[in-house]
C-alpha positions as CSV (number, residue, x, y, z in Angstrom):
1,M,165.0,72.9,165.1
2,C,163.6,69.7,163.7
3,S,162.3,69.9,160.2
4,Y,158.9,68.5,161.4
5,L,158.6,71.5,163.7
6,L,158.8,73.9,160.8
7,K,155.8,72.2,159.1
8,G,152.3,73.0,160.1
9,V,149.0,74.6,159.2
10,S,148.8,78.4,159.3
11,F,145.7,80.6,159.5
12,S,145.1,84.3,159.3
13,V,141.8,85.6,160.5
14,N,141.1,89.3,161.1
15,N,144.8,90.0,161.3
16,N,145.3,87.3,163.9
17,N,147.8,84.7,162.9
18,A,147.8,81.2,164.2
19,S,149.7,78.1,163.3
20,I,149.3,74.5,164.3
21,Q,152.4,72.2,164.2
22,I,151.9,68.8,162.6
23,L,151.1,66.4,165.4
24,T,153.9,64.1,166.5
25,A,154.2,61.6,169.3
26,S,155.9,64.2,171.5
27,N,154.1,67.5,170.8
28,Y,150.5,66.8,171.7
29,K,150.2,69.4,174.4
30,K,151.5,72.2,172.1
31,W,149.4,70.9,169.2
32,K,146.3,70.9,171.5
33,R,147.0,74.5,172.7
34,D,147.6,75.7,169.2
35,L,144.5,74.0,167.9
36,E,142.3,75.4,170.6
37,F,143.7,78.9,170.0
38,S,143.3,78.7,166.2
39,L,139.8,77.4,166.4
40,G,138.9,80.0,169.0
41,I,140.1,83.0,166.9
42,M,138.3,81.6,163.9
43,D,135.2,81.2,166.1
44,L,135.0,77.5,165.3
45,D,135.3,76.1,168.8
46,F,131.6,75.9,169.5
47,W,131.7,72.1,169.3
48,L,134.4,72.1,172.0
49,R,132.3,74.3,174.4
50,E,128.9,72.8,173.8
51,D,127.4,69.3,173.4
52,K,125.9,68.4,170.1
53,P,122.3,69.8,170.0
54,D,119.4,67.6,168.9
55,A,118.9,67.5,165.1
56,P,116.1,69.9,164.1
57,T,112.6,68.5,163.5
58,D,109.6,70.0,161.8
59,S,108.6,71.5,165.2
60,S,112.0,73.0,165.9
61,T,112.2,76.8,166.4
62,T,114.4,79.0,164.3
63,T,116.8,79.4,167.3
64,Q,117.1,75.6,167.6
65,R,117.8,75.3,163.8
66,T,120.4,78.1,163.9
67,L,122.1,76.5,167.0
68,Y,122.3,73.1,165.3
69,A,123.6,74.7,162.0
70,Q,126.2,76.6,163.9
71,W,127.4,73.5,165.8
72,E,127.5,71.4,162.6
73,K,129.6,74.1,160.8
74,S,131.9,74.4,163.7
75,N,132.3,70.6,164.0
76,H,132.9,70.1,160.2
77,L,135.5,72.8,159.8
78,S,137.2,71.8,163.0
79,L,137.5,68.3,161.8
80,I,139.0,69.5,158.6
81,T,141.5,71.6,160.5
82,M,142.5,68.8,162.9
83,K,142.9,66.3,160.0
84,R,145.2,68.8,158.1
85,S,147.5,68.9,161.1
86,I,147.8,65.1,161.6
87,P,150.0,62.9,159.5
88,E,148.3,60.5,157.1
89,H,149.7,57.4,158.8
90,I,148.0,58.5,162.1
91,L,144.8,59.5,160.3
92,S,144.3,56.2,158.7
93,G,143.6,54.6,162.1
94,L,141.0,57.2,163.2
95,L,137.3,56.8,162.6
96,D,135.2,59.5,161.1
97,T,133.2,60.9,163.9
98,D,132.3,64.3,165.4
99,A,135.1,66.6,166.4
100,K,134.8,66.1,170.2
101,M,135.2,62.3,169.9
102,F,138.0,62.7,167.3
103,F,139.8,65.0,169.8
104,K,139.4,62.5,172.6
105,V,140.7,59.6,170.4
106,V,143.8,61.6,169.4
107,E,144.4,62.4,173.0
108,K,144.3,58.7,173.9
109,M,146.6,57.8,171.0
110,C,149.2,60.3,172.1
111,N,149.1,58.8,175.7
112,I,149.5,62.0,177.6
113,G,151.9,61.7,180.5
114,E,155.3,62.7,181.8
115,N,157.1,60.3,179.4
116,V,155.6,62.1,176.4
117,E,156.6,65.5,177.8
118,A,160.1,64.3,178.6
119,R,160.4,62.8,175.1
120,H,159.4,66.2,173.6
121,L,162.0,68.0,175.6
122,M,164.7,65.5,174.7
123,D,163.8,65.9,171.0
124,E,164.2,69.7,171.3
125,I,167.5,69.4,173.2
126,T,169.0,66.9,170.8
127,T,168.2,69.0,167.7
128,I,169.5,72.3,169.0
129,K,172.3,73.5,166.8
């Protein structure tokens, strides 16, 4: 295996282990699946499932405040998780934004398509010992 495939971010939550490989140009699909799984078992994927709620005001209900706080926490911790699994040279070109927009920008940067998948498979084939 490539040495970069051995590097990643690992989590253990309630006896569920998850790891996210460091994002490369050719492993976006696996990175995305691993990230979604990891955030899901940590119950941090709220930002992915729901749009950002309106910021609470003086007239907001307790439920609205709780929903906003939950979304903010999910968004913040998910951004940290994503940034830990992306190399510095890629991160430097990304803007600080909410997790959903960050996710979309990374997807565009990785230019999902058949060429990327083929490149990933070629990388795996050429590194098999």
